[in-house]
VOKOL-846851 format. One record per residue: residue number from 0; x negated, y, z negated of N, C-alpha, C, O, CB in turn. Coordinates in nm, 3 decimals, padded with zeros to 5 digits, always signed. Glycine has a CB too. Example, Ala and Ser with C-alpha at 12.3 -4.5 7.8 and 13.67 -1.06 7.14 Angstrom:
+------+---------+---------+---------+---------+---------+---------+---------+---------+---------+---------+---------+---------+---------+---------+---------+
| guro |   neast |  nnorth |     nup |  caeast | canorth |    caup |   ceast |  cnorth |     cup |   oeast |  onorth |     oup |  cbeast | cbnorth |    cbup |
+------+---------+---------+---------+---------+---------+---------+---------+---------+---------+---------+---------+---------+---------+---------+---------+
|    0 | -01.319 | -00.569 | -00.780 | -01.230 | -00.450 | -00.780 | -01.320 | -00.330 | -00.780 | -01.424 | -00.332 | -00.846 | -01.131 | -00.447 | -00.905 |
|    1 | -01.285 | -00.225 | -00.708 | -01.367 | -00.106 | -00.714 | -01.290 | +00.003 | -00.787 | -01.341 | +00.114 | -00.804 | -01.408 | -00.060 | -00.572 |
+------+---------+---------+---------+---------+---------+---------+---------+---------+---------+---------+---------+---------+---------+---------+---------+
REM end
This chain:
+------+---------+---------+---------+---------+---------+---------+---------+---------+---------+---------+---------+---------+---------+---------+---------+
| guro |   neast |  nnorth |     nup |  caeast | canorth |    caup |   ceast |  cnorth |     cup |   oeast |  onorth |     oup |  cbeast | cbnorth |    cbup |
+------+---------+---------+---------+---------+---------+---------+---------+---------+---------+---------+---------+---------+---------+---------+---------+
|    0 | -01.402 | -03.891 | -00.407 | -01.483 | -03.809 | -00.318 | -01.518 | -03.882 | -00.191 | -01.515 | -04.005 | -00.185 | -01.609 | -03.766 | -00.388 |
|    1 | -01.550 | -03.806 | -00.088 | -01.574 | -03.865 | +00.042 | -01.705 | -03.942 | +00.052 | -01.724 | -04.020 | +00.146 | -01.572 | -03.759 | +00.145 |
|    2 | -01.795 | -03.924 | -00.042 | -01.923 | -03.995 | -00.039 | -01.931 | -04.100 | -00.150 | -02.041 | -04.146 | -00.183 | -02.039 | -03.897 | -00.052 |
|    3 | -01.818 | -04.138 | -00.206 | -01.820 | -04.230 | -00.320 | -01.877 | -04.367 | -00.284 | -01.914 | -04.444 | -00.374 | -01.680 | -04.246 | -00.375 |
|    4 | -01.885 | -04.401 | -00.154 | -01.952 | -04.525 | -00.114 | -02.099 | -04.525 | -00.158 | -02.159 | -04.631 | -00.174 | -01.943 | -04.545 | +00.038 |
|    5 | -02.154 | -04.406 | -00.177 | -02.295 | -04.392 | -00.216 | -02.311 | -04.363 | -00.365 | -02.417 | -04.317 | -00.408 | -02.360 | -04.281 | -00.135 |
|    6 | -02.207 | -04.390 | -00.443 | -02.209 | -04.356 | -00.585 | -02.323 | -04.423 | -00.662 | -02.364 | -04.374 | -00.767 | -02.077 | -04.394 | -00.649 |
|    7 | -02.374 | -04.535 | -00.610 | -02.483 | -04.605 | -00.678 | -02.619 | -04.542 | -00.650 | -02.718 | -04.577 | -00.715 | -02.485 | -04.752 | -00.637 |
|    8 | -02.626 | -04.451 | -00.555 | -02.752 | -04.386 | -00.522 | -02.792 | -04.291 | -00.634 | -02.707 | -04.222 | -00.691 | -02.742 | -04.310 | -00.387 |
|    9 | -02.920 | -04.289 | -00.665 | -02.971 | -04.203 | -00.773 | -03.015 | -04.069 | -00.715 | -03.102 | -04.063 | -00.628 | -03.089 | -04.272 | -00.848 |
|   10 | -02.953 | -03.963 | -00.764 | -02.979 | -03.828 | -00.715 | -03.033 | -03.742 | -00.830 | -02.983 | -03.747 | -00.942 | -02.851 | -03.765 | -00.654 |
|   11 | -03.134 | -03.663 | -00.798 | -03.191 | -03.568 | -00.893 | -03.176 | -03.428 | -00.835 | -03.205 | -03.405 | -00.717 | -03.342 | -03.601 | -00.923 |
|   12 | -03.131 | -03.335 | -00.918 | -03.122 | -03.194 | -00.879 | -03.231 | -03.119 | -00.956 | -03.233 | -03.120 | -01.079 | -02.979 | -03.135 | -00.908 |
|   13 | -03.321 | -03.054 | -00.883 | -03.424 | -02.970 | -00.943 | -03.390 | -02.825 | -00.912 | -03.409 | -02.778 | -00.800 | -03.569 | -03.008 | -00.890 |
|   14 | -03.339 | -02.756 | -01.012 | -03.287 | -02.619 | -00.995 | -03.299 | -02.546 | -01.129 | -03.256 | -02.600 | -01.231 | -03.137 | -02.619 | -00.944 |
|   15 | -03.356 | -02.425 | -01.129 | -03.376 | -02.354 | -01.255 | -03.260 | -02.261 | -01.292 | -03.245 | -02.226 | -01.409 | -03.502 | -02.273 | -01.247 |
|   16 | -03.177 | -02.221 | -01.197 | -03.068 | -02.128 | -01.225 | -02.946 | -02.204 | -01.276 | -02.896 | -02.294 | -01.210 | -03.033 | -02.047 | -01.098 |
|   17 | -02.898 | -02.166 | -01.395 | -02.788 | -02.241 | -01.458 | -02.659 | -02.236 | -01.378 | -02.586 | -02.335 | -01.373 | -02.762 | -02.186 | -01.597 |
|   18 | -02.630 | -02.124 | -01.314 | -02.509 | -02.115 | -01.232 | -02.520 | -02.209 | -01.113 | -02.428 | -02.284 | -01.082 | -02.484 | -01.970 | -01.184 |
|   19 | -02.635 | -02.205 | -01.046 | -02.657 | -02.294 | -00.931 | -02.653 | -02.441 | -00.974 | -02.602 | -02.525 | -00.900 | -02.790 | -02.262 | -00.864 |
|   20 | -02.707 | -02.472 | -01.091 | -02.702 | -02.609 | -01.144 | -02.558 | -02.657 | -01.152 | -02.524 | -02.765 | -01.103 | -02.770 | -02.618 | -01.283 |
|   21 | -02.473 | -02.574 | -01.214 | -02.333 | -02.612 | -01.232 | -02.260 | -02.625 | -01.099 | -02.181 | -02.717 | -01.081 | -02.263 | -02.509 | -01.320 |
|   22 | -02.286 | -02.532 | -01.007 | -02.221 | -02.538 | -00.875 | -02.259 | -02.666 | -00.802 | -02.172 | -02.736 | -00.750 | -02.260 | -02.415 | -00.790 |
|   23 | -02.389 | -02.698 | -00.798 | -02.433 | -02.817 | -00.726 | -02.378 | -02.944 | -00.790 | -02.331 | -03.034 | -00.721 | -02.588 | -02.823 | -00.721 |
|   24 | -02.383 | -02.952 | -00.923 | -02.330 | -03.070 | -00.991 | -02.180 | -03.086 | -00.965 | -02.132 | -03.198 | -00.947 | -02.357 | -03.062 | -01.142 |
|   25 | -02.107 | -02.975 | -00.964 | -01.963 | -02.980 | -00.937 | -01.935 | -03.024 | -00.793 | -01.846 | -03.106 | -00.769 | -01.899 | -02.843 | -00.964 |
|   26 | -02.011 | -02.970 | -00.698 | -01.995 | -03.010 | -00.558 | -02.022 | -03.159 | -00.542 | -01.948 | -03.229 | -00.474 | -02.089 | -02.928 | -00.467 |
|   27 | -02.130 | -03.207 | -00.605 | -02.163 | -03.350 | -00.598 | -02.051 | -03.434 | -00.658 | -02.010 | -03.536 | -00.601 | -02.297 | -03.379 | -00.671 |
|   28 | -02.001 | -03.391 | -00.773 | -01.893 | -03.464 | -00.840 | -01.768 | -03.470 | -00.751 | -01.703 | -03.574 | -00.742 | -01.859 | -03.396 | -00.975 |
|   29 | -01.736 | -03.360 | -00.686 | -01.621 | -03.356 | -00.595 | -01.640 | -03.449 | -00.476 | -01.542 | -03.495 | -00.416 | -01.597 | -03.214 | -00.547 |
|   30 | -01.766 | -03.476 | -00.440 | -01.796 | -03.568 | -00.330 | -01.804 | -03.713 | -00.378 | -01.823 | -03.805 | -00.298 | -01.928 | -03.529 | -00.263 |
|   31 | -01.788 | -03.735 | -00.509 | -01.792 | -03.870 | -00.564 | -01.931 | -03.914 | -00.606 | -01.956 | -04.034 | -00.620 | -01.738 | -03.966 | -00.463 |
|   32 | -02.022 | -03.818 | -00.627 | -02.160 | -03.850 | -00.664 | -02.195 | -03.789 | -00.799 | -02.138 | -03.689 | -00.842 | -02.258 | -03.799 | -00.556 |
|   33 | -02.292 | -03.852 | -00.865 | -02.346 | -03.801 | -00.992 | -02.492 | -03.769 | -00.970 | -02.556 | -03.824 | -00.880 | -02.327 | -03.903 | -01.109 |
|   34 | -02.545 | -03.681 | -01.052 | -02.687 | -03.648 | -01.041 | -02.743 | -03.616 | -01.179 | -02.672 | -03.571 | -01.268 | -02.709 | -03.530 | -00.944 |
|   35 | -02.873 | -03.640 | -01.193 | -02.945 | -03.593 | -01.310 | -02.999 | -03.454 | -01.275 | -03.010 | -03.418 | -01.158 | -03.061 | -03.692 | -01.352 |
|   36 | -03.034 | -03.379 | -01.378 | -03.073 | -03.240 | -01.359 | -03.204 | -03.210 | -01.430 | -03.224 | -03.248 | -01.545 | -02.964 | -03.147 | -01.410 |
|   37 | -03.294 | -03.142 | -01.359 | -03.416 | -03.087 | -01.419 | -03.427 | -02.942 | -01.374 | -03.364 | -02.901 | -01.276 | -03.545 | -03.171 | -01.377 |
|   38 | -03.508 | -02.864 | -01.446 | -03.510 | -02.721 | -01.418 | -03.637 | -02.671 | -01.350 | -03.653 | -02.550 | -01.330 | -03.490 | -02.646 | -01.544 |
|   39 | -03.730 | -02.761 | -01.315 | -03.847 | -02.718 | -01.238 | -03.915 | -02.838 | -01.173 | -03.881 | -02.953 | -01.200 | -03.947 | -02.643 | -01.330 |
|   40 | -04.011 | -02.809 | -01.086 | -04.079 | -02.913 | -01.011 | -04.157 | -03.010 | -01.096 | -04.160 | -03.130 | -01.068 | -04.170 | -02.851 | -00.913 |
|   41 | -04.220 | -02.959 | -01.200 | -04.296 | -03.045 | -01.291 | -04.204 | -03.147 | -01.358 | -04.239 | -03.264 | -01.372 | -04.369 | -02.961 | -01.398 |
|   42 | -04.086 | -03.101 | -01.400 | -03.988 | -03.191 | -01.461 | -03.936 | -03.294 | -01.360 | -03.904 | -03.407 | -01.397 | -03.870 | -03.110 | -01.519 |
|   43 | -03.929 | -03.255 | -01.234 | -03.886 | -03.350 | -01.129 | -03.987 | -03.463 | -01.115 | -03.950 | -03.580 | -01.103 | -03.868 | -03.278 | -00.993 |
|   44 | -04.115 | -03.429 | -01.117 | -04.221 | -03.531 | -01.108 | -04.215 | -03.622 | -01.230 | -04.224 | -03.744 | -01.216 | -04.361 | -03.464 | -01.097 |
|   45 | -04.199 | -03.563 | -01.348 | -04.189 | -03.643 | -01.471 | -04.066 | -03.735 | -01.467 | -04.074 | -03.850 | -01.510 | -04.182 | -03.551 | -01.595 |
|   46 | -03.954 | -03.684 | -01.416 | -03.832 | -03.764 | -01.407 | -03.854 | -03.886 | -01.317 | -03.802 | -03.994 | -01.346 | -03.715 | -03.680 | -01.354 |
|   47 | -03.929 | -03.869 | -01.210 | -03.956 | -03.980 | -01.117 | -04.044 | -04.088 | -01.182 | -04.046 | -04.202 | -01.137 | -04.023 | -03.928 | -00.989 |
|   48 | -04.117 | -04.051 | -01.287 | -04.200 | -04.149 | -01.358 | -04.113 | -04.242 | -01.442 | -04.155 | -04.354 | -01.473 | -04.303 | -04.077 | -01.448 |
|   49 | -03.993 | -04.198 | -01.478 | -03.905 | -04.275 | -01.566 | -03.789 | -04.339 | -01.493 | -03.730 | -04.436 | -01.541 | -03.853 | -04.188 | -01.675 |
|   50 | -03.755 | -04.286 | -01.376 | -03.637 | -04.332 | -01.301 | -03.668 | -04.315 | -01.153 | -03.717 | -04.210 | -01.111 | -03.507 | -04.252 | -01.342 |
|   51 | -03.640 | -04.416 | -01.074 | -03.660 | -04.402 | -00.930 | -03.536 | -04.341 | -00.868 | -03.428 | -04.399 | -00.870 | -03.692 | -04.539 | -00.865 |
|   52 | -03.553 | -04.223 | -00.812 | -03.443 | -04.154 | -00.746 | -03.450 | -04.180 | -00.596 | -03.558 | -04.197 | -00.539 | -03.447 | -04.002 | -00.774 |
|   53 | -03.334 | -04.184 | -00.534 | -03.326 | -04.201 | -00.389 | -03.338 | -04.067 | -00.318 | -03.395 | -04.058 | -00.209 | -03.196 | -04.270 | -00.350 |
|   54 | -03.283 | -03.963 | -00.382 | -03.275 | -03.833 | -00.318 | -03.291 | -03.722 | -00.421 | -03.235 | -03.729 | -00.531 | -03.142 | -03.818 | -00.242 |
|   55 | -03.368 | -03.621 | -00.384 | -03.384 | -03.503 | -00.470 | -03.338 | -03.379 | -00.395 | -03.382 | -03.353 | -00.283 | -03.533 | -03.488 | -00.517 |
|   56 | -03.250 | -03.303 | -00.457 | -03.214 | -03.170 | -00.407 | -03.308 | -03.074 | -00.480 | -03.294 | -03.052 | -00.600 | -03.060 | -03.134 | -00.433 |
|   57 | -03.404 | -03.017 | -00.408 | -03.516 | -02.945 | -00.468 | -03.511 | -02.796 | -00.435 | -03.524 | -02.756 | -00.320 | -03.649 | -03.003 | -00.419 |
|   58 | -03.491 | -02.716 | -00.538 | -03.500 | -02.571 | -00.521 | -03.644 | -02.536 | -00.485 | -03.737 | -02.607 | -00.523 | -03.454 | -02.495 | -00.650 |
|   59 | -03.661 | -02.429 | -00.412 | -03.795 | -02.388 | -00.372 | -03.862 | -02.310 | -00.484 | -03.973 | -02.344 | -00.526 | -03.789 | -02.303 | -00.243 |
|   60 | -03.796 | -02.205 | -00.532 | -03.859 | -02.115 | -00.629 | -03.812 | -02.148 | -00.771 | -03.699 | -02.120 | -00.809 | -03.827 | -01.969 | -00.595 |
|   61 | -03.905 | -02.208 | -00.847 | -03.876 | -02.244 | -00.986 | -03.999 | -02.211 | -01.071 | -04.110 | -02.205 | -01.018 | -03.837 | -02.395 | -01.000 |
|   62 | -03.980 | -02.191 | -01.201 | -04.096 | -02.168 | -01.289 | -04.178 | -02.296 | -01.308 | -04.131 | -02.404 | -01.274 | -04.050 | -02.114 | -01.427 |
|   63 | -04.296 | -02.284 | -01.359 | -04.387 | -02.394 | -01.392 | -04.443 | -02.462 | -01.268 | -04.565 | -02.473 | -01.253 | -04.316 | -02.498 | -01.478 |
|   64 | -04.356 | -02.508 | -01.177 | -04.401 | -02.565 | -01.050 | -04.288 | -02.550 | -00.948 | -04.175 | -02.593 | -00.971 | -04.442 | -02.715 | -01.066 |
|   65 | -04.320 | -02.488 | -00.834 | -04.218 | -02.465 | -00.732 | -04.189 | -02.595 | -00.656 | -04.262 | -02.694 | -00.667 | -04.263 | -02.354 | -00.635 |
|   66 | -04.083 | -02.591 | -00.578 | -04.038 | -02.709 | -00.506 | -04.135 | -02.759 | -00.399 | -04.145 | -02.880 | -00.377 | -03.909 | -02.680 | -00.442 |
|   67 | -04.206 | -02.668 | -00.334 | -04.302 | -02.711 | -00.232 | -04.419 | -02.787 | -00.296 | -04.460 | -02.892 | -00.246 | -04.355 | -02.590 | -00.153 |
|   68 | -04.471 | -02.734 | -00.405 | -04.582 | -02.800 | -00.476 | -04.538 | -02.935 | -00.530 | -04.611 | -03.034 | -00.519 | -04.634 | -02.711 | -00.591 |
|   69 | -04.419 | -02.940 | -00.587 | -04.366 | -03.066 | -00.640 | -04.348 | -03.168 | -00.529 | -04.379 | -03.286 | -00.547 | -04.233 | -03.042 | -00.714 |
|   70 | -04.298 | -03.123 | -00.414 | -04.278 | -03.215 | -00.301 | -04.410 | -03.271 | -00.253 | -04.421 | -03.391 | -00.229 | -04.207 | -03.143 | -00.185 |
|   71 | -04.511 | -03.185 | -00.239 | -04.643 | -03.235 | -00.197 | -04.695 | -03.340 | -00.294 | -04.750 | -03.442 | -00.252 | -04.744 | -03.117 | -00.187 |
|   72 | -04.678 | -03.316 | -00.424 | -04.724 | -03.412 | -00.525 | -04.646 | -03.543 | -00.514 | -04.705 | -03.651 | -00.521 | -04.707 | -03.353 | -00.667 |
|   73 | -04.514 | -03.535 | -00.496 | -04.432 | -03.656 | -00.485 | -04.466 | -03.735 | -00.358 | -04.461 | -03.858 | -00.358 | -04.283 | -03.620 | -00.486 |
|   74 | -04.498 | -03.666 | -00.251 | -04.531 | -03.733 | -00.125 | -04.661 | -03.813 | -00.134 | -04.684 | -03.902 | -00.051 | -04.542 | -03.631 | -00.012 |
|   75 | -04.744 | -03.784 | -00.231 | -04.866 | -03.865 | -00.250 | -04.830 | -04.005 | -00.300 | -04.907 | -04.099 | -00.284 | -04.962 | -03.796 | -00.350 |
|   76 | -04.711 | -04.019 | -00.362 | -04.667 | -04.147 | -00.415 | -04.553 | -04.209 | -00.336 | -04.542 | -04.332 | -00.330 | -04.626 | -04.131 | -00.557 |
|   77 | -04.468 | -04.128 | -00.277 | -04.346 | -04.178 | -00.212 | -04.339 | -04.126 | -00.070 | -04.350 | -04.006 | -00.047 | -04.220 | -04.136 | -00.291 |
|   78 | -04.321 | -04.216 | +00.026 | -04.309 | -04.170 | +00.164 | -04.166 | -04.123 | +00.193 | -04.076 | -04.140 | +00.111 | -04.349 | -04.283 | +00.262 |
|   79 | -04.149 | -04.065 | +00.310 | -04.020 | -04.006 | +00.347 | -03.912 | -04.111 | +00.367 | -03.794 | -04.079 | +00.370 | -04.035 | -03.923 | +00.474 |
|   80 | -03.952 | -04.238 | +00.382 | -03.854 | -04.346 | +00.397 | -03.797 | -04.390 | +00.262 | -03.682 | -04.434 | +00.255 | -03.918 | -04.465 | +00.468 |
|   81 | -03.876 | -04.377 | +00.157 | -03.832 | -04.428 | +00.027 | -03.775 | -04.320 | -00.064 | -03.705 | -04.351 | -00.161 | -03.946 | -04.496 | -00.043 |
|   82 | -03.804 | -04.194 | -00.035 | -03.752 | -04.084 | -00.115 | -03.717 | -03.968 | -00.022 | -03.803 | -03.919 | +00.052 | -03.855 | -04.039 | -00.223 |
|   83 | -03.592 | -03.926 | -00.026 | -03.548 | -03.812 | +00.053 | -03.550 | -03.688 | -00.035 | -03.494 | -03.687 | -00.145 | -03.405 | -03.837 | +00.113 |
|   84 | -03.615 | -03.583 | +00.013 | -03.619 | -03.456 | -00.059 | -03.558 | -03.349 | +00.031 | -03.608 | -03.324 | +00.141 | -03.766 | -03.418 | -00.102 |
|   85 | -03.451 | -03.288 | -00.017 | -03.384 | -03.182 | +00.058 | -03.406 | -03.049 | -00.014 | -03.370 | -03.034 | -00.130 | -03.232 | -03.213 | +00.074 |
|   86 | -03.464 | -02.954 | +00.057 | -03.483 | -02.820 | +00.001 | -03.348 | -02.753 | -00.015 | -03.262 | -02.763 | +00.072 | -03.576 | -02.734 | +00.092 |
|   87 | -03.331 | -02.686 | -00.128 | -03.211 | -02.605 | -00.152 | -03.263 | -02.467 | -00.191 | -03.315 | -02.449 | -00.301 | -03.115 | -02.668 | -00.264 |
|   88 | -03.250 | -02.371 | -00.099 | -03.316 | -02.245 | -00.123 | -03.244 | -02.126 | -00.062 | -03.175 | -02.139 | +00.039 | -03.455 | -02.251 | -00.072 |
|   89 | -03.262 | -02.012 | -00.123 | -03.210 | -01.887 | -00.069 | -03.303 | -01.832 | +00.038 | -03.267 | -01.738 | +00.109 | -03.189 | -01.784 | -00.181 |
|   90 | -03.423 | -01.889 | +00.049 | -03.519 | -01.845 | +00.150 | -03.472 | -01.890 | +00.287 | -03.486 | -02.008 | +00.322 | -03.662 | -01.899 | +00.120 |
|   91 | -03.418 | -01.798 | +00.364 | -03.365 | -01.834 | +00.495 | -03.435 | -01.755 | +00.605 | -03.380 | -01.733 | +00.713 | -03.214 | -01.809 | +00.501 |
|   92 | -03.556 | -01.712 | +00.577 | -03.632 | -01.636 | +00.676 | -03.693 | -01.731 | +00.779 | -03.709 | -01.850 | +00.754 | -03.743 | -01.553 | +00.607 |
|   93 | -03.725 | -01.675 | +00.892 | -03.790 | -01.754 | +00.997 | -03.920 | -01.811 | +00.941 | -03.999 | -01.740 | +00.879 | -03.816 | -01.667 | +01.124 |
|   94 | -03.942 | -01.940 | +00.963 | -04.063 | -02.004 | +00.913 | -04.042 | -02.078 | +00.783 | -04.123 | -02.165 | +00.748 | -04.170 | -01.903 | +00.896 |
|   95 | -03.936 | -02.046 | +00.708 | -03.913 | -02.111 | +00.579 | -03.879 | -02.260 | +00.596 | -03.926 | -02.344 | +00.520 | -03.800 | -02.041 | +00.504 |
|   96 | -03.797 | -02.290 | +00.697 | -03.762 | -02.430 | +00.721 | -03.889 | -02.509 | +00.753 | -03.910 | -02.618 | +00.701 | -03.659 | -02.443 | +00.838 |
|   97 | -03.975 | -02.451 | +00.838 | -04.100 | -02.518 | +00.875 | -04.190 | -02.538 | +00.753 | -04.257 | -02.641 | +00.742 | -04.175 | -02.436 | +00.980 |
|   98 | -04.191 | -02.440 | +00.660 | -04.272 | -02.455 | +00.539 | -04.221 | -02.571 | +00.455 | -04.300 | -02.650 | +00.402 | -04.270 | -02.324 | +00.457 |
|   99 | -04.089 | -02.582 | +00.442 | -04.030 | -02.692 | +00.364 | -04.063 | -02.827 | +00.428 | -04.105 | -02.920 | +00.360 | -03.876 | -02.674 | +00.353 |
|  100 | -04.042 | -02.837 | +00.558 | -04.071 | -02.963 | +00.628 | -04.221 | -02.994 | +00.623 | -04.261 | -03.109 | +00.609 | -04.022 | -02.956 | +00.774 |
|  101 | -04.302 | -02.890 | +00.636 | -04.447 | -02.907 | +00.630 | -04.496 | -02.957 | +00.495 | -04.599 | -03.024 | +00.487 | -04.515 | -02.778 | +00.664 |
|  102 | -04.423 | -02.924 | +00.389 | -04.459 | -02.969 | +00.254 | -04.416 | -03.115 | +00.231 | -04.456 | -03.177 | +00.133 | -04.393 | -02.879 | +00.148 |
|  103 | -04.336 | -03.168 | +00.324 | -04.293 | -03.307 | +00.312 | -04.145 | -03.324 | +00.282 | -04.099 | -03.436 | +00.256 | -04.371 | -03.373 | +00.206 |
|  104 | -04.070 | -03.215 | +00.285 | -03.926 | -03.228 | +00.263 | -03.861 | -03.286 | +00.388 | -03.907 | -03.262 | +00.500 | -03.863 | -03.091 | +00.226 |
|  105 | -03.753 | -03.361 | +00.369 | -03.684 | -03.423 | +00.481 | -03.588 | -03.327 | +00.551 | -03.564 | -03.338 | +00.671 | -03.608 | -03.545 | +00.434 |
|  106 | -03.532 | -03.234 | +00.474 | -03.427 | -03.149 | +00.529 | -03.414 | -03.024 | +00.444 | -03.493 | -03.002 | +00.351 | -03.293 | -03.224 | +00.536 |
|  107 | -03.316 | -02.941 | +00.476 | -03.307 | -02.806 | +00.423 | -03.161 | -02.764 | +00.409 | -03.082 | -02.782 | +00.502 | -03.383 | -02.707 | +00.513 |
|  108 | -03.125 | -02.710 | +00.295 | -02.993 | -02.651 | +00.272 | -03.014 | -02.508 | +00.223 | -03.098 | -02.484 | +00.137 | -02.909 | -02.734 | +00.168 |
|  109 | -02.939 | -02.413 | +00.278 | -02.953 | -02.276 | +00.229 | -02.849 | -02.247 | +00.122 | -02.740 | -02.306 | +00.120 | -02.941 | -02.176 | +00.346 |
|  110 | -02.884 | -02.155 | +00.033 | -02.792 | -02.109 | -00.071 | -02.719 | -01.986 | -00.018 | -02.777 | -01.911 | +00.060 | -02.866 | -02.077 | -00.204 |
|  111 | -02.596 | -01.962 | -00.058 | -02.520 | -02.049 | -00.148 | -02.483 | -02.180 | -00.078 | -02.447 | -02.181 | +00.040 | -02.393 | -01.977 | -00.198 |
|  112 | -02.491 | -02.290 | -00.153 | -02.461 | -02.422 | -00.098 | -02.312 | -02.432 | -00.068 | -02.228 | -02.402 | -00.153 | -02.505 | -02.533 | -00.196 |
|  113 | -02.281 | -02.474 | +00.053 | -02.141 | -02.494 | +00.093 | -02.112 | -02.643 | +00.095 | -02.195 | -02.722 | +00.139 | -02.112 | -02.429 | +00.232 |
|  114 | -01.995 | -02.681 | +00.048 | -01.962 | -02.823 | +00.033 | -01.969 | -02.899 | +00.166 | -02.012 | -03.014 | +00.170 | -01.823 | -02.839 | -00.027 |
|  115 | -01.928 | -02.835 | +00.276 | -01.932 | -02.904 | +00.405 | -02.076 | -02.933 | +00.449 | -02.104 | -03.041 | +00.501 | -01.860 | -02.822 | +00.512 |
|  116 | -02.165 | -02.836 | +00.430 | -02.306 | -02.857 | +00.466 | -02.369 | -02.963 | +00.377 | -02.442 | -03.050 | +00.424 | -02.385 | -02.725 | +00.455 |
|  117 | -02.341 | -02.955 | +00.247 | -02.394 | -03.052 | +00.152 | -02.346 | -03.193 | +00.189 | -02.425 | -03.287 | +00.192 | -02.351 | -03.017 | +00.008 |
|  118 | -02.219 | -03.206 | +00.217 | -02.161 | -03.335 | +00.252 | -02.224 | -03.392 | +00.379 | -02.256 | -03.511 | +00.384 | -02.010 | -03.321 | +00.271 |
|  119 | -02.243 | -03.308 | +00.480 | -02.303 | -03.352 | +00.606 | -02.446 | -03.402 | +00.585 | -02.483 | -03.508 | +00.634 | -02.302 | -03.237 | +00.709 |
|  120 | -02.526 | -03.324 | +00.513 | -02.666 | -03.363 | +00.489 | -02.673 | -03.490 | +00.405 | -02.750 | -03.581 | +00.437 | -02.744 | -03.248 | +00.417 |
|  121 | -02.593 | -03.497 | +00.299 | -02.597 | -03.616 | +00.213 | -02.549 | -03.740 | +00.288 | -02.606 | -03.848 | +00.271 | -02.511 | -03.594 | +00.088 |
|  122 | -02.445 | -03.727 | +00.370 | -02.397 | -03.841 | +00.449 | -02.509 | -03.895 | +00.536 | -02.532 | -04.016 | +00.541 | -02.276 | -03.799 | +00.537 |
|  123 | -02.578 | -03.805 | +00.604 | -02.688 | -03.844 | +00.693 | -02.799 | -03.917 | +00.617 | -02.839 | -04.027 | +00.656 | -02.744 | -03.720 | +00.763 |
|  124 | -02.848 | -03.856 | +00.511 | -02.966 | -03.909 | +00.443 | -02.934 | -04.029 | +00.355 | -03.014 | -04.122 | +00.348 | -03.030 | -03.800 | +00.358 |
|  125 | -02.820 | -04.029 | +00.288 | -02.785 | -04.145 | +00.205 | -02.760 | -04.268 | +00.291 | -02.792 | -04.380 | +00.250 | -02.661 | -04.115 | +00.118 |
|  126 | -02.703 | -04.250 | +00.410 | -02.684 | -04.362 | +00.502 | -02.819 | -04.419 | +00.546 | -02.836 | -04.540 | +00.553 | -02.601 | -04.318 | +00.625 |
|  127 | -02.914 | -04.331 | +00.576 | -03.049 | -04.375 | +00.616 | -03.116 | -04.451 | +00.501 | -03.178 | -04.555 | +00.522 | -03.137 | -04.254 | +00.658 |
|  128 | -03.103 | -04.397 | +00.380 | -03.165 | -04.460 | +00.263 | -03.102 | -04.596 | +00.235 | -03.172 | -04.692 | +00.202 | -03.152 | -04.369 | +00.140 |
|  129 | -02.971 | -04.605 | +00.249 | -02.903 | -04.731 | +00.222 | -02.941 | -04.838 | +00.324 | -02.943 | -04.957 | +00.292 | -02.751 | -04.710 | +00.223 |
|  130 | -02.971 | -04.796 | +00.447 | -03.007 | -04.889 | +00.554 | -03.150 | -04.941 | +00.544 | -03.187 | -05.036 | +00.613 | -02.988 | -04.821 | +00.688 |
|  131 | -03.232 | -04.879 | +00.457 | -03.374 | -04.919 | +00.450 | -03.393 | -05.058 | +00.396 | -03.506 | -05.105 | +00.385 | -03.452 | -04.822 | +00.364 |
+------+---------+---------+---------+---------+---------+---------+---------+---------+---------+---------+---------+---------+---------+---------+---------+
REM end
């Protein structure tokens, strides 16, 4: 994969929809990356207690705890330099990007996720994280 230089980076996918989970994991695999998977924001926070992730692909709308709430909670412990959180959401209305960034997310991907957009965003953020 084209991002295999970053294969050592720890990635977490927080997504409740099983089809979207499989699509994102397959896209990551095709780019030379692996990721762990959780199905809601609360599980993402719990996962960070056991493993330090470099980057989280965070769905916005999930049961138990949505992505914005989870991001706000994670930002109390991790700054934007040490943990990159990218929103992955079907919400593409005006103001949605600002809401994601306002909650502490670093960036935004709209669904359906396209491999070229995913690759571009991951290249940008993983390079920044590796340089820290």
